[in-house]
Backbone as CSV, one residue per row, in Angstrom:
resi,resn,N_x,N_y,N_z,CA_x,CA_y,CA_z,C_x,C_y,C_z
1,MET,99.413,81.707,92.137,98.324,82.734,92.736,98.667,83.882,92.609
2,LYS,97.135,84.215,92.058,96.820,85.304,92.440,96.799,86.390,92.987
3,LEU,98.175,87.347,92.827,98.079,88.285,94.113,96.365,89.866,94.421
4,GLN,96.020,89.544,95.576,95.061,90.643,95.985,95.675,91.300,95.975
5,LYS,94.997,92.686,94.936,94.845,94.529,95.310,94.906,95.135,96.227
6,VAL,95.619,95.356,97.395,95.956,96.237,97.845,95.736,97.353,98.382
7,ILE,95.648,98.900,99.025,96.002,99.462,99.012,95.987,99.552,100.693
8,VAL,97.312,101.011,101.226,97.400,101.473,102.645,96.434,102.907,102.581
9,ILE,95.199,103.220,103.100,95.527,103.804,103.790,96.763,105.345,105.047
10,GLY,97.029,106.087,104.721,97.829,106.734,104.812,99.023,106.526,104.324
11,ALA,100.250,107.562,104.994,101.550,107.541,104.437,102.838,108.403,105.159
12,GLY,102.807,108.576,107.075,103.815,108.628,107.323,104.289,107.153,107.923
13,GLY,104.810,107.196,108.971,105.819,106.318,110.162,105.017,105.005,110.153
14,HIS,103.117,104.612,110.699,102.804,103.998,110.850,102.973,102.700,109.199
15,ALA,102.876,103.710,108.972,102.117,102.876,107.601,103.013,102.713,106.630
16,ARG,104.458,103.156,106.781,105.333,102.379,106.703,105.895,100.908,107.292
17,SER,105.400,100.762,109.165,105.466,99.400,109.008,104.271,98.342,109.002
18,CYS,102.866,99.428,108.584,101.998,98.381,107.922,102.583,97.776,106.673
19,LEU,103.649,98.625,106.336,104.157,98.184,104.732,104.911,96.693,104.717
20,ASP,106.054,96.841,105.648,107.035,96.230,105.400,105.646,94.713,106.554
21,VAL,104.930,94.881,107.159,104.356,92.877,106.884,103.293,92.614,106.201
22,ILE,102.718,93.569,105.200,102.291,92.793,104.771,103.173,92.531,102.856
23,GLU,104.403,93.572,102.787,105.007,92.029,102.100,105.809,91.300,102.738
24,GLN,105.857,91.152,103.993,106.291,89.954,104.623,104.667,88.957,104.295
25,VAL,104.028,89.050,104.272,103.309,88.074,104.492,102.953,87.630,103.205
26,GLY,102.873,88.503,101.735,102.951,87.606,100.984,101.486,87.914,100.592
27,GLY,100.994,87.362,99.092,99.984,86.387,98.972,99.051,88.346,98.578
28,TYR,99.559,89.186,98.848,99.788,90.526,98.148,99.908,91.672,97.217
29,GLU,99.475,92.382,96.226,100.259,93.292,95.664,99.872,94.708,96.069
30,ILE,100.667,95.170,97.360,100.375,96.781,97.680,100.785,98.214,96.409
31,CYS,99.721,98.049,96.083,98.963,99.419,94.629,99.086,100.145,94.857
32,GLY,99.545,101.088,96.162,99.471,102.325,96.456,99.059,102.972,97.933
33,LEU,99.531,104.520,98.205,99.035,104.250,99.706,97.931,105.692,98.796
34,VAL,97.150,106.587,100.395,95.786,106.953,100.855,96.901,108.084,100.888
35,GLY,97.596,109.051,100.770,97.833,110.020,101.563,97.223,111.906,101.583
36,LEU,97.647,112.729,102.401,96.921,114.028,102.318,97.790,114.217,100.551
37,ALA,96.978,115.718,100.191,96.530,115.678,98.733,98.453,116.907,98.283
38,SER,98.617,117.598,98.848,100.366,117.312,98.581,101.532,116.505,98.386
39,ASP,101.162,115.101,98.816,102.298,113.276,98.965,101.151,113.361,97.538
40,VAL,101.018,113.426,96.509,99.529,112.273,96.115,101.139,113.123,94.349
41,HIS,100.817,111.882,93.659,102.064,112.283,92.755,104.228,111.578,93.313
42,SER,103.827,111.538,94.423,105.279,111.777,94.923,104.965,110.131,95.627
43,GLU,106.344,109.909,95.850,106.892,108.904,95.969,106.829,108.002,97.945
44,LYS,106.019,107.397,98.337,106.876,107.249,99.831,107.242,104.921,100.579
45,PHE,108.060,105.435,100.941,108.128,103.842,101.543,108.347,103.196,100.215
46,GLY,108.688,103.420,98.636,109.615,102.899,97.571,107.316,101.830,96.510
47,TYR,106.229,102.420,97.646,105.258,103.093,96.930,104.831,104.510,96.072
48,SER,103.948,104.561,95.228,103.041,105.913,94.751,101.679,105.548,95.416
49,VAL,101.678,107.562,96.225,100.958,107.626,97.110,99.693,107.912,95.771
50,ILE,98.795,107.508,95.650,98.117,107.334,94.558,96.256,107.936,94.875
51,GLY,95.977,108.997,95.949,95.096,109.082,96.022,95.304,109.988,97.515
52,THR,93.725,110.394,97.707,92.795,111.052,98.428,92.799,110.089,99.500
53,ASP,91.258,110.564,101.104,90.152,110.154,100.863,89.464,110.046,100.027
54,SER,89.226,111.642,99.725,88.679,111.563,98.566,88.702,111.070,97.356
55,ASP,89.767,110.058,97.176,89.719,108.937,96.037,88.813,107.435,96.072
56,LEU,88.652,107.366,97.207,88.680,105.599,97.632,87.516,105.714,96.675
57,GLU,86.503,106.136,96.608,85.138,105.626,95.596,85.744,105.007,94.406
58,SER,86.077,106.063,94.104,87.234,105.048,92.563,87.993,104.854,92.402
59,LEU,89.167,104.481,93.612,89.997,103.780,94.233,89.416,101.613,94.188
60,ARG,88.434,102.378,94.502,87.941,101.413,95.481,87.268,99.512,93.358
61,VAL,87.080,101.243,92.663,86.856,100.716,91.193,87.729,98.988,90.771
62,VAL,89.201,98.967,91.563,89.952,98.419,90.948,91.320,97.910,91.963
63,HIS,90.471,98.165,93.078,91.632,97.164,94.358,90.508,96.925,94.777
64,ASN,90.328,96.320,95.818,89.379,95.333,96.733,89.426,94.615,98.247
65,CYS,90.657,95.025,97.991,91.461,94.670,99.857,92.604,96.534,100.590
66,ALA,91.699,96.795,101.784,92.219,97.948,101.799,92.866,97.604,103.196
67,LEU,94.540,99.169,104.046,94.183,98.138,105.495,94.557,99.728,105.986
68,ILE,93.714,100.161,107.138,94.494,101.467,107.491,95.533,101.800,107.739
69,GLY,96.863,102.578,107.981,97.631,102.798,107.658,98.092,104.018,108.698
70,VAL,96.832,104.467,109.556,96.836,105.811,110.504,97.343,105.087,112.259
71,GLY,98.869,105.922,112.429,98.490,105.818,113.582,97.292,105.982,114.768
72,GLN,96.728,105.405,115.758,97.009,106.437,117.053,97.256,105.953,118.364
73,ILE,96.995,107.423,118.932,97.438,107.315,120.495,96.086,108.047,121.368
74,GLU,96.112,109.617,120.171,94.949,110.617,121.565,93.574,109.794,121.388
75,SER,93.727,109.926,119.711,92.174,109.819,119.481,92.026,107.980,118.156
76,ALA,90.707,107.216,118.826,90.621,106.588,118.241,89.671,108.112,116.755
77,ASP,88.952,108.881,116.547,88.301,108.975,115.825,89.171,109.132,113.531
78,ILE,90.072,109.605,113.824,90.224,109.180,112.113,90.160,108.075,111.173
79,ARG,90.828,106.928,112.703,90.844,105.701,111.716,89.278,104.470,111.210
80,ILE,88.107,105.661,112.921,87.221,104.628,113.084,86.292,105.410,111.775
81,ARG,86.611,106.627,111.614,86.615,107.267,109.992,86.737,106.747,108.666
82,ILE,87.962,106.794,108.285,88.495,106.012,107.305,87.297,104.158,107.226
83,HIS,86.955,103.746,108.948,87.282,102.568,108.717,85.660,102.556,107.957
84,ARG,84.851,102.791,108.784,83.199,103.492,107.788,82.740,103.512,106.647
85,LYS,83.358,104.082,106.423,83.970,105.079,104.858,84.415,103.002,103.617
86,LEU,85.043,102.544,104.587,86.056,101.464,103.589,85.000,100.317,103.491
87,GLU,84.806,100.400,104.769,83.145,99.379,105.205,82.033,99.794,104.108
88,MET,81.943,101.416,103.870,80.249,101.636,102.822,80.885,101.143,101.920
89,LEU,82.579,101.517,101.275,82.633,101.510,100.082,82.305,99.594,99.303
90,GLY,83.321,98.830,100.211,82.640,97.946,100.265,83.932,97.211,100.317
91,PHE,85.235,98.090,100.334,86.290,97.241,100.542,86.650,96.306,101.011
92,GLU,87.067,95.160,100.747,87.849,94.291,101.856,88.798,94.470,102.540
93,LEU,88.125,94.255,104.195,89.334,94.838,104.796,90.202,92.908,105.834
94,PRO,91.207,92.827,105.288,91.632,91.394,105.582,92.339,92.337,107.432
95,VAL,92.896,90.741,108.458,93.120,90.280,109.227,94.999,90.481,108.472
96,PHE,95.640,91.266,108.893,97.336,91.137,108.694,97.730,90.540,109.636
97,ILE,98.747,89.596,109.431,99.571,88.550,110.384,101.107,88.860,110.128
98,SER,101.862,89.378,111.271,103.290,89.365,110.312,103.072,87.985,110.830
99,PRO,104.544,86.874,109.961,104.829,85.693,110.043,105.701,85.058,111.460
100,ILE,106.367,86.678,111.629,107.058,86.629,112.565,106.624,87.029,113.707
101,ALA,105.814,86.509,114.287,103.990,87.767,115.104,103.638,85.064,115.580
102,TYR,102.821,85.570,116.381,101.992,84.315,116.716,100.977,84.908,117.189
103,VAL,99.513,83.972,116.186,97.961,84.238,116.860,98.006,82.815,116.619
104,SER,97.734,82.411,118.633,96.481,80.315,118.817,95.363,80.964,117.767
105,PRO,95.936,79.488,117.075,94.779,78.948,116.337,92.890,79.630,117.308
106,HIS,93.362,79.708,118.150,91.903,79.759,119.232,92.216,80.726,120.101
107,ALA,92.434,82.020,119.196,92.162,83.681,118.956,91.410,83.701,117.941
108,LYS,90.124,84.721,118.286,90.305,85.755,117.683,90.168,87.115,116.924
109,ILE,90.393,87.133,115.584,91.079,88.771,115.244,90.026,88.940,113.964
110,GLY,89.330,90.312,114.475,88.477,91.432,113.441,89.042,91.805,112.791
111,ALA,87.776,92.072,111.959,88.696,92.542,109.775,89.037,93.748,110.276
112,GLY,90.271,94.105,109.842,90.971,95.369,109.330,92.561,94.972,110.792
113,THR,92.522,94.199,110.729,93.010,94.564,112.773,94.625,94.261,112.125
114,ILE,94.899,94.478,112.390,97.206,94.670,111.968,97.688,93.335,113.449
115,VAL,98.559,93.060,113.393,100.013,92.391,113.751,100.983,92.407,113.983
116,GLN,101.571,92.840,114.190,103.295,93.327,113.934,104.214,92.313,114.452
117,HIS,105.082,92.715,114.475,106.126,91.796,114.190,106.467,91.314,115.893
118,GLY,106.617,89.862,116.228,106.825,89.972,117.522,106.244,89.971,118.662
119,ALA,104.148,90.442,117.710,103.490,90.127,118.636,102.929,88.807,119.181
120,ILE,102.549,88.344,120.675,101.981,87.412,120.597,100.511,86.700,120.957
121,VAL,99.409,86.596,120.697,98.585,86.230,120.829,97.830,85.141,121.138
122,ASN,97.540,85.232,122.466,97.968,83.729,123.128,96.338,83.587,123.294
123,SER,95.944,82.259,123.381,94.541,81.046,123.150,93.931,81.470,124.107
124,GLY,92.166,81.637,123.043,91.432,82.572,123.742,91.173,83.891,123.863
125,ALA,91.998,84.802,123.538,92.163,86.027,123.406,91.126,86.604,122.256
126,THR,90.475,87.806,122.338,89.767,88.328,120.942,89.677,89.311,120.810
127,ILE,89.757,89.831,119.685,91.017,91.370,119.661,89.755,91.858,117.983
128,GLY,89.095,92.550,118.532,88.294,93.655,118.001,88.073,93.834,116.122
129,GLU,87.385,94.781,116.104,88.431,95.022,114.031,88.663,96.384,114.786
130,ASN,89.939,96.092,113.822,89.898,97.819,113.862,91.504,98.273,114.176
131,CYS,91.781,97.336,114.830,92.707,97.098,115.807,94.366,97.199,115.573
132,ILE,95.323,97.993,116.504,96.549,97.637,115.994,96.790,96.885,117.337
133,ILE,97.592,95.442,116.850,98.326,95.494,117.879,99.829,95.043,117.593
134,ASN,100.496,95.802,118.043,102.387,96.618,117.585,102.954,95.539,118.382
135,SER,103.692,96.320,117.665,105.983,94.773,117.334,105.671,94.659,119.329
136,GLY,105.234,93.542,119.871,106.361,92.752,120.991,105.328,93.246,121.689
137,ALA,104.708,93.634,121.303,102.592,93.366,122.302,102.081,92.050,123.036
138,LEU,102.177,91.295,123.801,101.999,90.093,124.870,100.797,90.733,124.998
139,ILE,99.593,89.424,123.757,97.821,89.240,124.642,98.083,87.738,125.043
140,GLU,97.568,87.694,126.833,97.664,86.622,127.338,96.225,85.800,126.902
141,HIS,96.112,84.927,127.060,95.451,83.962,127.903,94.005,84.527,127.878
142,ASP,92.913,83.732,127.215,91.850,84.540,127.859,91.867,86.616,128.055
143,VAL,92.774,87.393,127.730,92.314,88.631,127.453,90.916,88.975,126.106
144,LYS,90.609,89.984,126.188,89.627,91.289,125.261,89.385,92.558,125.229
145,VAL,89.900,92.773,123.503,90.450,93.556,123.328,89.215,93.774,122.090
146,GLY,89.099,95.431,122.652,87.765,96.043,121.918,87.921,96.207,120.569
147,ASN,87.206,96.915,119.674,86.937,98.118,118.839,87.827,98.832,117.818
148,HIS,88.819,98.831,117.662,89.819,100.808,117.137,90.928,100.544,118.244
149,CYS,91.101,99.639,118.893,91.996,99.927,119.743,93.643,99.914,119.832
150,HIS,94.296,100.455,119.992,95.895,100.490,118.817,96.463,100.051,120.973
151,ILE,97.497,98.667,120.844,98.033,98.156,122.130,99.620,98.071,121.754
152,SER,100.485,98.623,122.245,101.231,99.690,121.434,102.530,98.293,121.604
153,THR,103.320,98.999,121.209,105.199,97.929,121.564,105.099,97.831,122.668
154,SER,105.432,96.576,123.327,105.706,96.562,124.261,104.913,95.784,125.155
155,VAL,104.165,96.000,124.679,102.496,96.286,126.381,102.395,95.388,126.271
156,THR,101.615,94.833,127.550,101.515,93.537,127.835,100.071,93.013,128.987
157,LEU,99.883,92.635,128.605,98.997,92.084,128.789,97.775,90.742,129.804
158,ASN,98.351,90.851,130.457,97.655,89.861,131.380,96.176,89.035,130.881
159,GLY,96.831,87.775,131.349,95.314,86.631,132.284,93.863,87.458,131.926
160,ASP,93.273,86.956,130.672,91.417,87.369,131.315,91.436,89.112,131.395
161,VAL,91.978,90.084,130.834,91.690,91.378,130.645,91.096,91.901,130.023
162,CYS,89.796,93.044,130.077,89.175,93.252,129.563,89.625,94.808,128.879
163,VAL,90.009,95.209,127.577,90.023,96.309,126.572,88.809,96.540,126.061
164,GLY,88.605,98.011,127.123,87.453,99.059,126.142,87.252,99.580,124.506
165,ASP,86.703,99.272,123.493,86.842,100.284,122.539,87.457,101.502,122.529
166,GLU,88.502,102.023,121.423,89.004,103.357,121.210,90.079,103.292,121.798
167,THR,90.689,102.238,122.930,91.691,102.327,123.536,92.884,102.038,123.603
168,PHE,94.234,103.112,123.834,95.593,103.007,123.982,95.681,102.870,124.693
169,VAL,97.039,101.762,124.995,97.777,101.858,125.150,99.604,101.632,124.969
170,GLY,99.819,102.313,125.941,101.271,103.085,125.679,102.028,102.264,125.415
171,SER,103.727,101.927,124.700,104.554,101.016,125.117,104.870,100.923,126.354
172,GLY,105.067,99.185,126.493,105.861,99.185,127.746,104.997,98.707,128.666
173,SER,103.227,99.005,128.539,102.850,99.005,130.328,102.601,97.834,130.083
174,VAL,101.962,97.476,131.799,101.650,96.228,132.074,100.048,96.152,132.139
175,VAL,99.548,94.974,131.872,98.356,95.256,131.974,98.112,94.522,133.815
176,ARG,97.237,94.133,134.619,98.017,93.267,135.958,96.222,92.208,135.435
177,GLU,96.812,90.703,135.653,95.546,89.569,135.334,94.055,90.084,135.914
178,GLY,92.992,90.174,134.635,91.656,90.225,135.687,90.737,91.520,135.037
179,VAL,92.209,93.091,135.112,91.992,94.035,135.475,91.194,94.019,133.846
180,THR,89.918,95.268,134.247,89.049,95.708,133.009,89.178,97.413,132.489
181,ILE,89.561,97.062,131.196,89.749,98.995,131.096,88.727,99.528,130.574
182,GLY,88.501,100.876,129.997,87.146,100.913,130.246,87.600,101.287,128.427
183,GLY,86.486,101.948,127.989,86.114,102.259,126.959,86.418,104.511,126.526
184,GLY,87.520,104.110,125.392,87.982,105.919,124.995,89.060,105.480,126.335
185,CYS,89.743,104.777,126.877,91.031,105.752,127.504,92.406,105.506,126.813
186,LEU,93.318,106.536,127.251,94.503,106.594,126.874,95.163,106.731,128.590
187,ILE,96.484,105.376,127.750,97.408,104.870,129.057,98.933,104.975,129.079
188,GLY,99.331,105.697,129.899,100.690,105.748,129.004,101.957,104.685,128.837
189,MET,103.731,105.672,128.615,104.342,104.900,129.073,104.506,103.637,130.023
190,LYS,104.779,103.134,130.250,105.963,101.946,130.878,105.592,102.348,132.551
191,LEU,104.089,101.860,132.360,103.050,102.381,133.923,102.643,100.389,133.798
192,SER,102.405,100.376,135.542,101.486,99.147,135.927,99.915,99.480,136.281
193,VAL,98.984,98.686,135.080,97.865,99.532,135.712,97.342,98.072,136.600
194,ARG,96.809,98.339,137.986,96.345,97.166,138.874,95.108,97.271,139.279
195,LYS,94.178,97.779,138.342,92.739,98.003,139.200,92.403,98.626,138.322
196,ASN,90.875,98.911,137.903,89.876,98.228,136.762,90.006,99.780,137.307
197,LEU,89.876,100.577,135.034,89.796,101.855,135.118,88.345,101.538,134.140
198,SER,87.876,103.063,134.234,86.427,103.653,134.470,86.423,104.388,132.849
199,ASP,85.560,105.201,131.182,85.508,104.913,130.247,85.608,105.754,130.463
200,ASN,86.876,106.258,128.992,87.380,108.009,129.110,88.951,108.336,130.734
201,SER,88.951,107.204,130.754,90.003,107.428,131.876,91.469,107.724,131.468
202,ARG,92.789,108.778,132.047,93.677,109.483,131.343,94.928,109.153,132.242
203,PHE,95.285,108.314,131.639,96.480,107.503,132.988,97.441,107.773,132.514
204,THR,98.733,107.663,134.126,99.296,108.526,134.064,100.436,108.587,134.205
205,GLY,100.342,107.473,135.566,100.619,107.225,137.056,100.747,105.979,137.124
206,SER,100.801,105.338,138.015,100.436,103.440,139.033,99.262,104.162,139.765
207,HIS,98.710,102.625,139.817,96.919,102.625,140.240,97.015,101.561,140.516
């Protein structure tokens, strides 16, 4: 089987976890990382840093697939900017699902999203483009997650929860069934979200 050539945009900690998922999925040849100018020609996590964002156009000539391996907490702006540039250049943005995650065949996942080790995405769930569904997250039935979101480690989104675009949900937080979280929100770690949150909310305590 011919391997598809993929590059990972980013050379930090989140990129490292993305590389591990891609390696386990198989079917792809990881051709290098895109990082900072100071990192070019160095090696990170066993892979060469082959360029910076400014090299993406030339890299597209020989690499057809890419995954954004830049993390997201305070803002989704960097991931959105990279995502748009990759789309403009015609990169394919595969969905990567860890072989030790579970995604229902009745769920839908948008381009460029990664589902990491131990995550569960149940029936009827819809996840947008360019999202991170991090290790151990539980996305229950009929949940809707917008584009450019980071659902962090061990988060639980109970049934019929709706999460708007560009929202971050911190590790270990639990969202009550049927709650709507607006776009551009930031929810801290190990919190219980029991009521709706409006767009651009910063939630740091029980609600």
